[in-house]
MARMAR-937594 format. One record per residue (C-alpha): residue number from 1; residue in one letter; x, y negated, z negated. Coordinates in steps of 0.2 Angstrom, whole numbers, plus 2048, in hexadecimal, padded with zeros to 3 digits. Each point is the difference from the previous one (the first is absolute). Layout:
# MARMAR-937594
@seq->NUM | type->A | x->X | y->Y | z->Z .
...
This chain:
# MARMAR-937594
@seq->1 | type->M | x->A6B | y->863 | z->8D9 .
@seq->2 | type->R | x->809 | y->814 | z->7FE .
@seq->3 | type->D | x->7ED | y->804 | z->7FB .
@seq->4 | type->V | x->7FC | y->7FB | z->815 .
@seq->5 | type->L | x->80F | y->802 | z->807 .
@seq->6 | type->D | x->7FD | y->812 | z->809 .
@seq->7 | type->R | x->7F0 | y->7F6 | z->809 .
@seq->8 | type->L | x->80B | y->7EF | z->803 .
@seq->9 | type->L | x->80F | y->806 | z->808 .
@seq->10 | type->P | x->7F6 | y->809 | z->80F .
@seq->11 | type->W | x->7F7 | y->7EE | z->802 .
@seq->12 | type->W | x->811 | y->7F8 | z->800 .
@seq->13 | type->E | x->809 | y->80B | z->80C .
@seq->14 | type->G | x->7EF | y->7FE | z->80B .
@seq->15 | type->D | x->804 | y->7EE | z->802 .
@seq->16 | type->H | x->7EE | y->7FD | z->7F8 .
@seq->17 | type->Q | x->7FD | y->7F2 | z->7F2 .
@seq->18 | type->V | x->7F8 | y->803 | z->7F2 .
@seq->19 | type->A | x->7FE | y->7F7 | z->7EF .
@seq->20 | type->L | x->809 | y->805 | z->7EE .
@seq->21 | type->A | x->7FA | y->7FB | z->7F2 .
@seq->22 | type->T | x->808 | y->802 | z->7F0 .
@seq->23 | type->V | x->7FC | y->7FE | z->7ED .
@seq->24 | type->V | x->810 | y->7F2 | z->7F9 .
@seq->25 | type->G | x->7F9 | y->7FC | z->7F1 .
@seq->26 | type->T | x->7F3 | y->805 | z->7F5 .
@seq->27 | type->W | x->7F9 | y->7FB | z->7EE .
@seq->28 | type->K | x->7F2 | y->808 | z->7F5 .
@seq->29 | type->S | x->7F9 | y->80F | z->802 .
@seq->30 | type->A | x->805 | y->803 | z->816 .
@seq->31 | type->P | x->7FC | y->80F | z->806 .
@seq->32 | type->R | x->810 | y->801 | z->80A .
@seq->33 | type->Q | x->811 | y->7FC | z->7FC .
@seq->34 | type->P | x->80E | y->7F2 | z->80B .
@seq->35 | type->G | x->805 | y->80E | z->80E .
@seq->36 | type->A | x->7F0 | y->805 | z->806 .
@seq->37 | type->A | x->7FB | y->7FE | z->811 .
@seq->38 | type->M | x->7F1 | y->801 | z->80B .
@seq->39 | type->L | x->800 | y->800 | z->814 .
@seq->40 | type->V | x->7F5 | y->7F7 | z->80B .
@seq->41 | type->G | x->806 | y->80B | z->811 .
@seq->42 | type->V | x->7FC | y->804 | z->812 .
@seq->43 | type->D | x->7EE | y->7FE | z->804 .
@seq->44 | type->G | x->7FC | y->7FC | z->7F2 .
@seq->45 | type->E | x->803 | y->80D | z->7F4 .
@seq->46 | type->A | x->803 | y->7FD | z->7ED .
@seq->47 | type->V | x->80E | y->80A | z->7F6 .
@seq->48 | type->G | x->804 | y->800 | z->7EE .
@seq->49 | type->S | x->7FA | y->7F5 | z->7F2 .
@seq->50 | type->V | x->805 | y->7F2 | z->7F5 .
@seq->51 | type->S | x->7F2 | y->800 | z->7F2 .
@seq->52 | type->G | x->7F7 | y->80F | z->800 .
@seq->53 | type->G | x->7F3 | y->7FB | z->80C .
@seq->54 | type->C | x->7FD | y->7EE | z->7F9 .
@seq->55 | type->V | x->806 | y->7F4 | z->80A .
@seq->56 | type->E | x->804 | y->80C | z->811 .
@seq->57 | type->G | x->7F0 | y->7F8 | z->809 .
@seq->58 | type->A | x->806 | y->7EC | z->7FF .
@seq->59 | type->V | x->813 | y->807 | z->802 .
@seq->60 | type->Y | x->7FC | y->808 | z->80E .
@seq->61 | type->E | x->7F9 | y->7F0 | z->80A .
@seq->62 | type->L | x->80D | y->7F6 | z->7FA .
@seq->63 | type->G | x->80D | y->80F | z->809 .
@seq->64 | type->Q | x->7F6 | y->7FB | z->80F .
@seq->65 | type->E | x->804 | y->7EE | z->800 .
@seq->66 | type->V | x->812 | y->804 | z->7FF .
@seq->67 | type->I | x->802 | y->80B | z->80D .
@seq->68 | type->A | x->7F8 | y->7F2 | z->80B .
@seq->69 | type->T | x->80A | y->7F3 | z->7F9 .
@seq->70 | type->G | x->810 | y->808 | z->7FC .
@seq->71 | type->A | x->804 | y->7F5 | z->7EF .
@seq->72 | type->P | x->801 | y->809 | z->7F1 .
@seq->73 | type->V | x->7F5 | y->7FB | z->7F2 .
@seq->74 | type->L | x->801 | y->801 | z->7EC .
@seq->75 | type->Q | x->7EF | y->803 | z->7F9 .
@seq->76 | type->R | x->7F9 | y->803 | z->7EF .
@seq->77 | type->Y | x->7F0 | y->807 | z->7FB .
@seq->78 | type->G | x->7F9 | y->800 | z->7EE .
@seq->79 | type->V | x->7F1 | y->7FD | z->7F7 .
@seq->80 | type->S | x->7F8 | y->7F1 | z->7F8 .
@seq->81 | type->D | x->7ED | y->7FF | z->7FA .
@seq->82 | type->D | x->7F9 | y->7F7 | z->812 .
@seq->83 | type->E | x->80D | y->80E | z->80A .
@seq->84 | type->A | x->7FF | y->811 | z->7F3 .
@seq->85 | type->M | x->7F8 | y->80A | z->810 .
@seq->86 | type->G | x->807 | y->7F4 | z->80E .
@seq->87 | type->V | x->80C | y->80E | z->804 .
@seq->88 | type->G | x->7F9 | y->80A | z->7F4 .
@seq->89 | type->L | x->812 | y->802 | z->7F3 .
@seq->90 | type->T | x->7F5 | y->806 | z->7F4 .
@seq->91 | type->C | x->80D | y->805 | z->7F3 .
@seq->92 | type->G | x->804 | y->7EF | z->7FD .
@seq->93 | type->G | x->811 | y->801 | z->806 .
@seq->94 | type->I | x->80A | y->7F3 | z->80C .
@seq->95 | type->L | x->80A | y->807 | z->810 .
@seq->96 | type->D | x->80D | y->7F6 | z->80E .
@seq->97 | type->I | x->7FF | y->807 | z->810 .
@seq->98 | type->Y | x->80B | y->7FB | z->80E .
@seq->99 | type->V | x->7FB | y->805 | z->811 .
@seq->100 | type->E | x->80C | y->7FF | z->80C .
@seq->101 | type->R | x->7FE | y->806 | z->813 .
@seq->102 | type->V | x->80D | y->80F | z->805 .
@seq->103 | type->S | x->806 | y->805 | z->811 .
@seq->104 | type->R | x->811 | y->802 | z->808 .
@seq->105 | type->V | x->803 | y->7EE | z->802 .
@seq->106 | type->D | x->7F9 | y->7FA | z->7EE .
@seq->107 | type->F | x->809 | y->80D | z->7F7 .
@seq->108 | type->P | x->80E | y->808 | z->808 .
@seq->109 | type->E | x->809 | y->808 | z->7F2 .
@seq->110 | type->L | x->7F1 | y->80B | z->7FD .
@seq->111 | type->G | x->808 | y->811 | z->809 .
@seq->112 | type->D | x->810 | y->800 | z->7F7 .
@seq->113 | type->I | x->7F7 | y->7FA | z->7EF .
@seq->114 | type->A | x->7F3 | y->810 | z->805 .
@seq->115 | type->A | x->80E | y->80A | z->803 .
@seq->116 | type->D | x->80A | y->7FD | z->7EE .
@seq->117 | type->I | x->7EF | y->803 | z->7F8 .
@seq->118 | type->T | x->7FF | y->810 | z->80A .
@seq->119 | type->A | x->80F | y->807 | z->7FC .
@seq->120 | type->G | x->800 | y->7FB | z->7EC .
@seq->121 | type->R | x->80F | y->7F2 | z->802 .
@seq->122 | type->P | x->7FD | y->7F1 | z->7F6 .
@seq->123 | type->V | x->7F8 | y->7EE | z->809 .
@seq->124 | type->A | x->7F7 | y->7F2 | z->7F9 .
@seq->125 | type->V | x->7F6 | y->7F3 | z->80C .
@seq->126 | type->A | x->801 | y->7EF | z->7F8 .
@seq->127 | type->T | x->7F3 | y->7F4 | z->80A .
@seq->128 | type->V | x->7FC | y->7EE | z->7FD .
@seq->129 | type->V | x->7ED | y->801 | z->7FB .
@seq->130 | type->A | x->7FD | y->7ED | z->7FC .
@seq->131 | type->H | x->80B | y->7EF | z->802 .
@seq->132 | type->P | x->7FD | y->7EE | z->802 .
@seq->133 | type->D | x->806 | y->7FE | z->811 .
@seq->134 | type->A | x->7F3 | y->80F | z->809 .
@seq->135 | type->A | x->80F | y->803 | z->80D .
@seq->136 | type->H | x->808 | y->80C | z->7F3 .
@seq->137 | type->L | x->7F0 | y->809 | z->7FD .
@seq->138 | type->G | x->803 | y->813 | z->806 .
@seq->139 | type->R | x->815 | y->7FC | z->801 .
@seq->140 | type->R | x->809 | y->813 | z->7FB .
@seq->141 | type->I | x->80E | y->807 | z->7F9 .
@seq->142 | type->V | x->805 | y->814 | z->7FF .
@seq->143 | type->V | x->809 | y->804 | z->7F1 .
@seq->144 | type->R | x->80A | y->80F | z->7FC .
@seq->145 | type->P | x->80E | y->806 | z->7F6 .
@seq->146 | type->E | x->812 | y->7FA | z->7FF .
@seq->147 | type->P | x->80A | y->7FF | z->80D .
@seq->148 | type->Q | x->7F3 | y->800 | z->80D .
@seq->149 | type->P | x->7FB | y->7EF | z->805 .
@seq->150 | type->A | x->7F0 | y->7F7 | z->7FE .
@seq->151 | type->V | x->7F7 | y->7FF | z->811 .
@seq->152 | type->G | x->7F5 | y->7EF | z->805 .
@seq->153 | type->S | x->7FF | y->7F0 | z->7F5 .
@seq->154 | type->L | x->7F3 | y->7F6 | z->7F7 .
@seq->155 | type->G | x->807 | y->7EE | z->807 .
@seq->156 | type->S | x->80E | y->7FE | z->7F7 .
@seq->157 | type->P | x->811 | y->805 | z->7F9 .
@seq->158 | type->R | x->7FD | y->7FB | z->7EE .
@seq->159 | type->A | x->7EE | y->809 | z->7FF .
@seq->160 | type->D | x->806 | y->810 | z->80A .
@seq->161 | type->A | x->80F | y->801 | z->7F2 .
@seq->162 | type->A | x->7F3 | y->7FF | z->7F5 .
@seq->163 | type->V | x->7F3 | y->80C | z->804 .
@seq->164 | type->V | x->80D | y->80D | z->808 .
@seq->165 | type->D | x->808 | y->801 | z->7ED .
@seq->166 | type->D | x->7EF | y->801 | z->7F6 .
@seq->167 | type->A | x->7F6 | y->80D | z->80F .
@seq->168 | type->R | x->810 | y->80C | z->7FC .
@seq->169 | type->G | x->7FF | y->7FF | z->7EF .
@seq->170 | type->M | x->7ED | y->805 | z->802 .
@seq->171 | type->L | x->804 | y->80B | z->80C .
@seq->172 | type->A | x->80D | y->80A | z->7F4 .
@seq->173 | type->Q | x->7F0 | y->801 | z->7F2 .
@seq->174 | type->G | x->7F1 | y->806 | z->80E .
@seq->175 | type->R | x->7F7 | y->7F0 | z->7FE .
@seq->176 | type->T | x->7F6 | y->7F4 | z->80B .
@seq->177 | type->A | x->7FA | y->7F1 | z->7F9 .
@seq->178 | type->T | x->7FD | y->7EC | z->807 .
@seq->179 | type->L | x->810 | y->7F3 | z->7FB .
@seq->180 | type->E | x->7FF | y->7EE | z->800 .
@seq->181 | type->Y | x->80F | y->7F5 | z->804 .
@seq->182 | type->G | x->7FF | y->7ED | z->804 .
@seq->183 | type->P | x->7FF | y->7FD | z->814 .
@seq->184 | type->D | x->811 | y->802 | z->803 .
@seq->185 | type->G | x->804 | y->80E | z->7F6 .
@seq->186 | type->E | x->802 | y->7F9 | z->7F0 .
@seq->187 | type->R | x->7FE | y->80D | z->7EF .
@seq->188 | type->R | x->7F8 | y->7F5 | z->7F4 .
@seq->189 | type->G | x->7F7 | y->7F5 | z->80E .
@seq->190 | type->E | x->7ED | y->804 | z->807 .
@seq->191 | type->G | x->7F5 | y->7FF | z->811 .
@seq->192 | type->M | x->808 | y->810 | z->80A .
@seq->193 | type->R | x->7F9 | y->812 | z->7FB .
@seq->194 | type->V | x->808 | y->80F | z->806 .
@seq->195 | type->F | x->7FB | y->810 | z->802 .
@seq->196 | type->V | x->80B | y->80E | z->7FB .
@seq->197 | type->A | x->7FA | y->812 | z->806 .
@seq->198 | type->S | x->80D | y->80C | z->7FA .
@seq->199 | type->Y | x->7FE | y->80F | z->808 .
@seq->200 | type->A | x->80C | y->80D | z->7F5 .
@seq->201 | type->P | x->801 | y->814 | z->802 .
@seq->202 | type->R | x->7F1 | y->807 | z->7F6 .
@seq->203 | type->P | x->806 | y->801 | z->7EE .
@seq->204 | type->R | x->804 | y->810 | z->7FA .
@seq->205 | type->M | x->7F8 | y->80E | z->7F5 .
@seq->206 | type->L | x->80A | y->80F | z->7F9 .
@seq->207 | type->V | x->7F7 | y->80F | z->7F7 .
@seq->208 | type->F | x->80A | y->80B | z->7F8 .
@seq->209 | type->G | x->7FA | y->811 | z->7FF .
@seq->210 | type->A | x->7F9 | y->80C | z->80D .
@seq->211 | type->I | x->7F0 | y->804 | z->7F5 .
@seq->212 | type->D | x->7EE | y->7FE | z->806 .
@seq->213 | type->F | x->7FE | y->7EF | z->7F6 .
@seq->214 | type->A | x->80E | y->7FA | z->80D .
@seq->215 | type->S | x->7F6 | y->805 | z->80F .
@seq->216 | type->A | x->7F0 | y->7F5 | z->7FB .
@seq->217 | type->V | x->80E | y->7F2 | z->7F8 .
@seq->218 | type->A | x->809 | y->800 | z->813 .
@seq->219 | type->R | x->7EE | y->7FF | z->807 .
@seq->220 | type->M | x->7FA | y->7F3 | z->7F5 .
@seq->221 | type->G | x->812 | y->7F6 | z->803 .
@seq->222 | type->S | x->801 | y->802 | z->813 .
@seq->223 | type->F | x->7EF | y->7F9 | z->800 .
@seq->224 | type->L | x->804 | y->7F2 | z->7F7 .
@seq->225 | type->G | x->80F | y->7FB | z->80D .
@seq->226 | type->Y | x->80E | y->807 | z->7F4 .
@seq->227 | type->R | x->80D | y->80A | z->80A .
@seq->228 | type->V | x->7FF | y->80F | z->7F8 .
@seq->229 | type->T | x->80F | y->80D | z->7FA .
@seq->230 | type->V | x->7FC | y->80F | z->7F7 .
@seq->231 | type->C | x->810 | y->809 | z->7F8 .
@seq->232 | type->D | x->803 | y->811 | z->7F6 .
@seq->233 | type->A | x->80E | y->80A | z->7FF .
@seq->234 | type->R | x->7F8 | y->80F | z->805 .
@seq->235 | type->P | x->7FE | y->802 | z->811 .
@seq->236 | type->V | x->7F3 | y->80F | z->7FF .
@seq->237 | type->F | x->7F4 | y->7F0 | z->7FA .
@seq->238 | type->A | x->806 | y->7F4 | z->809 .
@seq->239 | type->T | x->7FA | y->802 | z->811 .
@seq->240 | type->R | x->7F9 | y->7F6 | z->80F .
@seq->241 | type->S | x->7F1 | y->80C | z->800 .
@seq->242 | type->R | x->7FC | y->7FB | z->7ED .
@seq->243 | type->F | x->800 | y->7EE | z->803 .
@seq->244 | type->P | x->7FA | y->7FA | z->810 .
@seq->245 | type->D | x->7FD | y->7EF | z->7FA .
@seq->246 | type->A | x->813 | y->7F9 | z->7FB .
@seq->247 | type->D | x->80A | y->7FA | z->80B .
@seq->248 | type->E | x->810 | y->80B | z->7FB .
@seq->249 | type->V | x->801 | y->811 | z->7F6 .
@seq->250 | type->V | x->811 | y->800 | z->7FB .
@seq->251 | type->V | x->808 | y->80F | z->7F4 .
@seq->252 | type->S | x->80C | y->7FA | z->7F3 .
@seq->253 | type->W | x->803 | y->7FD | z->7ED .
@seq->254 | type->P | x->7F5 | y->7F1 | z->7FC .
@seq->255 | type->H | x->80E | y->7F6 | z->7F7 .
@seq->256 | type->R | x->80E | y->804 | z->80F .
@seq->257 | type->Y | x->7F2 | y->7F9 | z->80D .
@seq->258 | type->V | x->7FD | y->7F2 | z->7F6 .
@seq->259 | type->E | x->812 | y->7FC | z->7FD .
@seq->260 | type->A | x->805 | y->802 | z->813 .
@seq->261 | type->Q | x->7F0 | y->7F1 | z->803 .
@seq->262 | type->V | x->808 | y->7F8 | z->7F3 .
@seq->263 | type->A | x->80F | y->800 | z->80A .
@seq->264 | type->Q | x->7F9 | y->7FA | z->810 .
@seq->265 | type->D | x->7F7 | y->7F3 | z->7F7 .
@seq->266 | type->A | x->7F0 | y->807 | z->808 .
@seq->267 | type->L | x->7F5 | y->7FE | z->7F1 .
@seq->268 | type->D | x->7F9 | y->7ED | z->7FC .
@seq->269 | type->A | x->7F3 | y->7F9 | z->7F5 .
@seq->270 | type->R | x->7F0 | y->806 | z->80A .
@seq->271 | type->T | x->807 | y->810 | z->7FE .
@seq->272 | type->V | x->7F5 | y->80B | z->7F3 .
@seq->273 | type->A | x->805 | y->812 | z->7FB .
@seq->274 | type->C | x->7F4 | y->80D | z->7F8 .
@seq->275 | type->V | x->809 | y->80D | z->7F5 .
@seq->276 | type->L | x->7F3 | y->811 | z->802 .
@seq->277 | type->T | x->80C | y->80F | z->7F8 .
@seq->278 | type->H | x->7FE | y->7FD | z->7EF .
@seq->279 | type->D | x->80D | y->80C | z->7FE .
@seq->280 | type->P | x->80F | y->7FA | z->7F4 .
@seq->281 | type->K | x->80F | y->807 | z->80D .
@seq->282 | type->F | x->7FA | y->7F6 | z->80E .
@seq->283 | type->D | x->7F8 | y->7F1 | z->7F8 .
@seq->284 | type->V | x->80D | y->7FB | z->7F5 .
@seq->285 | type->P | x->80F | y->7FF | z->80B .
@seq->286 | type->L | x->7F4 | y->7F6 | z->80C .
@seq->287 | type->L | x->7FB | y->7F3 | z->7F3 .
@seq->288 | type->E | x->80F | y->7FE | z->7FA .
@seq->289 | type->V | x->804 | y->7FA | z->811 .
@seq->290 | type->L | x->7EF | y->7F6 | z->804 .
@seq->291 | type->L | x->801 | y->7F6 | z->7F0 .
@seq->292 | type->G | x->814 | y->7FE | z->7FE .
@seq->293 | type->E | x->809 | y->7F1 | z->7FF .
@seq->294 | type->D | x->806 | y->802 | z->811 .
@seq->295 | type->A | x->7EF | y->801 | z->807 .
@seq->296 | type->P | x->7F6 | y->7F8 | z->80A .
@seq->297 | type->D | x->7F0 | y->7F6 | z->7FB .
@seq->298 | type->L | x->7F2 | y->808 | z->808 .
@seq->299 | type->A | x->7EF | y->7FC | z->7FF .
@seq->300 | type->Y | x->7F8 | y->810 | z->7F7 .
@seq->301 | type->I | x->806 | y->80F | z->7F7 .
@seq->302 | type->G | x->7F7 | y->80D | z->7FC .
@seq->303 | type->A | x->801 | y->810 | z->7F7 .
@seq->304 | type->M | x->7F4 | y->80F | z->7FF .
@seq->305 | type->G | x->7FE | y->808 | z->7EF .
@seq->306 | type->S | x->7F5 | y->803 | z->7F0 .
@seq->307 | type->R | x->803 | y->7F5 | z->7F1 .
@seq->308 | type->R | x->80B | y->80E | z->7F8 .
@seq->309 | type->T | x->80B | y->801 | z->810 .
@seq->310 | type->H | x->802 | y->7EE | z->804 .
@seq->311 | type->E | x->806 | y->7FF | z->7EC .
@seq->312 | type->D | x->80D | y->80D | z->803 .
@seq->313 | type->R | x->805 | y->7F9 | z->80F .
@seq->314 | type->L | x->803 | y->7F0 | z->7F8 .
@seq->315 | type->A | x->80A | y->807 | z->7F4 .
@seq->316 | type->R | x->80B | y->80B | z->80C .
@seq->317 | type->L | x->802 | y->7EF | z->809 .
@seq->318 | type->R | x->804 | y->7F7 | z->7EF .
@seq->319 | type->E | x->80D | y->80C | z->7FD .
@seq->320 | type->A | x->807 | y->7FE | z->811 .
@seq->321 | type->G | x->806 | y->7ED | z->7FA .
@seq->322 | type->L | x->7ED | y->7F5 | z->80A .
@seq->323 | type->G | x->7FC | y->7F1 | z->7F4 .
@seq->324 | type->E | x->7ED | y->7FC | z->7FC .
@seq->325 | type->D | x->801 | y->7F3 | z->80E .
@seq->326 | type->Q | x->805 | y->80C | z->80D .
@seq->327 | type->L | x->7F1 | y->80D | z->7F9 .
@seq->328 | type->A | x->7F4 | y->7F3 | z->800 .
@seq->329 | type->R | x->801 | y->7FF | z->814 .
@seq->330 | type->L | x->7FA | y->811 | z->7FE .
@seq->331 | type->R | x->7EB | y->803 | z->803 .
@seq->332 | type->S | x->7FD | y->812 | z->7F8 .
@seq->333 | type->P | x->7F4 | y->806 | z->800 .
@seq->334 | type->I | x->7FE | y->7FB | z->810 .
@seq->335 | type->G | x->7F1 | y->7F8 | z->807 .
@seq->336 | type->L | x->7F0 | y->7F6 | z->7FA .
@seq->337 | type->D | x->7F5 | y->80A | z->7F4 .
@seq->338 | type->L | x->7F2 | y->804 | z->80F .
@seq->339 | type->G | x->7FB | y->812 | z->7F7 .
@seq->340 | type->A | x->807 | y->806 | z->80F .
@seq->341 | type->R | x->803 | y->813 | z->802 .
@seq->342 | type->T | x->803 | y->807 | z->811 .
@seq->343 | type->P | x->810 | y->7FA | z->80A .
@seq->344 | type->E | x->7F4 | y->7F4 | z->80B .
@seq->345 | type->E | x->7FA | y->7F8 | z->7F0 .
@seq->346 | type->T | x->811 | y->800 | z->7F8 .
@seq->347 | type->A | x->806 | y->7F6 | z->80F .
@seq->348 | type->V | x->7F4 | y->7F2 | z->801 .
@seq->349 | type->S | x->806 | y->801 | z->7EC .
@seq->350 | type->I | x->812 | y->7FC | z->805 .
@seq->351 | type->A | x->7FB | y->7F5 | z->80F .
@seq->352 | type->S | x->7F5 | y->7F6 | z->7F5 .
@seq->353 | type->E | x->80F | y->7FD | z->7F4 .
@seq->354 | type->I | x->80B | y->7FA | z->80D .
@seq->355 | type->I | x->7F4 | y->7F3 | z->806 .
@seq->356 | type->A | x->7FA | y->7FA | z->7F0 .
@seq->357 | type->L | x->817 | y->7FE | z->7FD .
@seq->358 | type->R | x->802 | y->7F8 | z->814 .
@seq->359 | type->W | x->7EF | y->7F2 | z->7FB .
@seq->360 | type->G | x->7FF | y->7FE | z->7EC .
@seq->361 | type->G | x->7F2 | y->80A | z->7FF .
@seq->362 | type->G | x->7FA | y->806 | z->7F0 .
@seq->363 | type->G | x->7F5 | y->80F | z->806 .
@seq->364 | type->E | x->7F3 | y->7F9 | z->7F7 .
@seq->365 | type->P | x->7EC | y->801 | z->808 .
@seq->366 | type->L | x->7FC | y->7F1 | z->80B .
@seq->367 | type->R | x->7F1 | y->7FE | z->7F7 .
@seq->368 | type->E | x->809 | y->7FD | z->7F0 .
@seq->369 | type->T | x->80D | y->7F3 | z->807 .
@seq->370 | type->E | x->7FD | y->7EF | z->803 .
@seq->371 | type->G | x->80B | y->7F4 | z->80E .
@seq->372 | type->A | x->807 | y->804 | z->810 .
@seq->373 | type->I | x->7FC | y->812 | z->806 .
@seq->374 | type->H | x->80F | y->7FF | z->80C .
@seq->375 | type->R | x->812 | y->7FD | z->7F9 .
@seq->376 | type->H | x->80E | y->7F8 | z->80A .
@seq->377 | type->Q | x->812 | y->804 | z->7FF .
@seq->378 | type->G | x->80B | y->7F2 | z->7FA .
């Protein structure tokens, strides 16, 4: 929903009825991930995408029906020998798409949810998308971190308690997925499917070293959806004018900045760190903090430099007391081997490594691999 919220909210505020189609499950090489959304809006306008163009026509028609009836629908789109071209999902994937009507009456919580998303406050929406009793379809509960209470109900205290507990755990990880329970929320049961959409703040990218490569990396990080911080101890280089794509530019010794961020619990398992200074007086103290025993388990830690610089850096870190398990977390020299030369090409190389690590890709040409193209988080 986040990707269509800027169009959905004005319609909701104007008391219009629109259809919201959301990908709630994918298998094989489905082109979009759970949470991707499409609107059938005012005057029949279509906004967003659930399949990159494969099934949008069929979803559009279903959305018009849902607006007319008000009854939510969970529809599966996939490929069989007879139906491969029926809805055009020729990539071989399978999509479960949940379509619901959205208005002030149907979704009264949307305004508060939108305010949370806009402000970067974590919030999750758990919606019943399948149930043996059709009367339960569309029931939702809005979940925020403790001690804030959940808002809404799925129909029973047992179901509410189970889903709220699971949704808070997913929200902490920034995960979006469909969970299955028994009809009354039994954890090992089946029959009730609940789609939990987590709207966590954007993941962070920390870029250390105010050099030309950092500007390109910051631009790429912003493009990928990260909240980008550029940090350097030299005020003449760490300026807003040099890094217009960064969300913030910090003048500080990098290791002191990270120590403060760790103390504030401001880094998490989605955070990526790109160390681009390749100067030991900056790199080594910083990496001691990023790789130390008390450091958070970041998604990615990469450091720029030649192989000789890398070996020297490792030696200094070993002298500082870091063990081999800690050093194994360091991606250095940073990036994938793309033959990059320019700052922009190097930024693509670094981004490629981050993406490959996140999704389990190997970096090989797709024509030389087999199996599913799109990997899914576990």
